[in-house]
Structure formats: structure tokens, C-alpha cells
C-alpha positions in Angstrom: -204.4 -13.9 38.7 -201.8 -16.6 40.0 -203.5 -16.2 43.4 -206.7 -17.3 42.2 -205.2 -20.0 40.1 -203.4 -21.4 43.2 -206.6 -21.2 45.0 -208.3 -23.6 42.7 -209.5 -26.7 44.4 -209.7 -28.8 41.3 -206.9 -30.0 39.3 -206.4 -28.0 36.0 -204.3 -29.1 33.3 -202.6 -26.0 31.8 -200.5 -27.6 29.0 -201.1 -26.9 25.4 -203.9 -29.1 25.0 -206.2 -27.7 27.7 -209.4 -26.8 26.6 -209.0 -23.1 27.2 -206.1 -22.7 24.8 -206.3 -23.2 21.0 -204.5 -26.1 19.9 -204.1 -24.9 16.3 -203.2 -21.4 16.0 -204.5 -21.7 12.3 -207.8 -21.2 13.7 -207.1 -18.0 15.0 -208.1 -15.4 12.8 -205.7 -13.7 10.5 -204.1 -10.3 10.9 -206.2 -7.8 9.0 -203.5 -5.5 8.2 -199.6 -5.2 7.5 -197.6 -7.7 5.6 -198.2 -11.5 6.1 -195.2 -13.4 7.6 -193.3 -15.6 5.4 -191.1 -18.4 6.4 -188.5 -19.4 3.9 -187.4 -23.1 4.4 -184.0 -23.9 3.3 -182.6 -27.5 3.7 -184.8 -30.5 3.8 -188.6 -29.7 3.7 -189.5 -33.2 4.6 -188.3 -32.0 8.3 -191.0 -29.4 8.8 -194.2 -31.4 7.1 -197.4 -30.4 8.7 -195.7 -26.9 10.0 -198.3 -24.9 8.0 -201.2 -26.4 9.9 -199.6 -25.1 13.2 -198.8 -21.6 12.1 -201.3 -18.5 12.7 -203.6 -17.7 9.7 -202.2 -15.7 6.9 -198.6 -17.2 7.6 -197.0 -19.3 4.6 -194.1 -21.4 4.0 -191.9 -21.0 1.0 -188.8 -23.0 -0.6 -186.5 -20.6 -2.0 -183.7 -21.8 -4.3 -181.1 -20.7 -2.2 -180.1 -18.0 0.2 -179.8 -15.4 -2.7 -183.6 -16.1 -3.0 -184.4 -15.1 0.5 -186.8 -11.8 0.3 -186.5 -9.0 2.9 -188.6 -9.6 6.0 -189.0 -13.4 5.7 -188.0 -15.8 8.7 -185.4 -18.4 7.3 -185.7 -21.6 8.7 -182.6 -23.9 8.3 -184.1 -27.4 8.3 -181.5 -30.0 9.2 -178.7 -27.7 9.5 -175.3 -27.6 11.0 -173.1 -24.9 12.1 -171.3 -24.3 8.8 -174.6 -23.7 7.1 -175.7 -21.3 10.0 -172.4 -19.2 9.4 -172.7 -19.1 5.8 -176.3 -17.9 6.0 -175.3 -15.2 8.5 -172.8 -14.2 6.5 -174.8 -13.8 3.1 -178.3 -12.4 4.7 -178.8 -9.0 6.1 -178.5 -8.7 9.9 -182.1 -7.9 10.4 -183.1 -11.4 8.9 -184.2 -13.7 11.5 -182.6 -17.2 11.1 -184.1 -20.2 12.8 -181.9 -23.6 12.9 -183.6 -26.9 13.1 -181.2 -29.4 14.2 -181.8 -33.2 15.1 -183.4 -34.6 18.1 -180.1 -36.0 19.6 -177.8 -33.1 18.8 -175.5 -32.8 21.2 -175.0 -29.5 23.3 -172.1 -28.5 21.4 -174.1 -28.5 18.3 -176.7 -26.4 19.5 -174.3 -24.0 21.1 -172.3 -23.9 17.9 -175.4 -23.2 15.7 -176.2 -20.0 18.4 -172.7 -19.0 18.1 -172.7 -19.2 14.5 -175.6 -16.6 14.4 -178.9 -18.5 14.7 -181.6 -16.5 16.4 -183.4 -19.4 17.4 -182.0 -23.1 17.7 -185.0 -25.9 17.7 -184.4 -29.6 18.5 -186.5 -32.2 16.6 -189.3 -30.7 14.5 -192.3 -31.2 16.2 -194.5 -28.8 14.2 -196.3 -27.1 17.2 -193.3 -26.4 18.8 -191.6 -25.1 15.8 -194.3 -23.0 14.9 -194.3 -21.6 18.3 -190.7 -20.6 17.9 -191.1 -19.2 14.6 -194.1 -17.0 16.2 -192.0 -15.8 19.1 -189.2 -14.9 16.5 -191.5 -12.8 14.7 -192.6 -10.8 17.9 -189.1 -10.4 18.8 -188.4 -9.0 15.2 -191.5 -6.6 15.5 -190.5 -5.5 19.1 -186.9 -4.8 17.9 -188.5 -2.7 14.9 -190.4 -0.6 17.4 -187.5 -0.1 19.5 -185.5 1.2 16.5 -188.3 3.6 15.7 -188.1 5.0 19.1 -184.5 5.2 19.0 -184.6 7.0 15.8 -186.9 9.8 16.9 -184.9 10.7 20.0 -183.0 14.0 19.7 -179.2 13.8 20.1 
């Protein structure tokens, strides 16, 4: 496939706004079976305005009252967070819960490294809804892949 793309004589745009790619994943049909993914937004909800329009169909956003209100299976999005808040979230939440940290555009590398070291699964700078949505979808895929890997590991005889 790459050879065919490289042999094309006309310039093609392979960016997210290319005509062959869906710009808005919410136009993709929703999953028909299984639990619907939920993103629990903690912190400043204004930082994620417009995010729901970029999430795939069937996904939802929820603003829990605190870490104690996060339900099993939800992806936790800490909007406008710091290292201390990520460490606290990781200490309170089950290890299986995916934590996505949203930091400022100008956050220095030390903050990004600190957030990841404190236990965030993903650290996103800024908050452009399309980019944030793609990180959330990737986080969900990694979670599902890890669950399948654990199932296979549990079935292997000892």
C-alpha cells in the first residue's frame, strides 16, 4: 500500500482534514454491543468544551462530584491538572482506570514528565477537542487490548 501511495503523481493531503478521512468521528456509527465508553471529566469542564462533538457515536461525557464518584470502566480526564492532582487520582482510583491529564499549552517538559511519572496514562497539552478525542479513543483501545491480553494470560495452564 505504501508503494502505491509513493507512486502517486498527484499531490495528496493525508492530514486529518483529507477528504477520505472522517473529520468528525461522531458521524461514524456507534457500537452496537457492549458498554458505551464514558469519560469522567474532573477539573475545569470549560477546558473540554466541544469535546463531545469529536468523540465517536455512543460515547458520553460526565462530570462526577469527585474521585469517589468515578465509576468502574470510565476514562478519567483531569482537565487543567498538575502533578499533585494526578498522584492523588492514581492513589485513589483502581489501577485499571485510565487517567488522561490535560495540561496547558505552554506547560514545560518537567510538568509533562511529572504528570506521566505520577501515574497518568496519557498527557495532552492544550485541549484542542479533536486531538484530545483521538487520545481518549486510543486510550480506550489500549484498555480493551489489555483486557484481552489478561484473558489470554488467565487461560494459559500453569
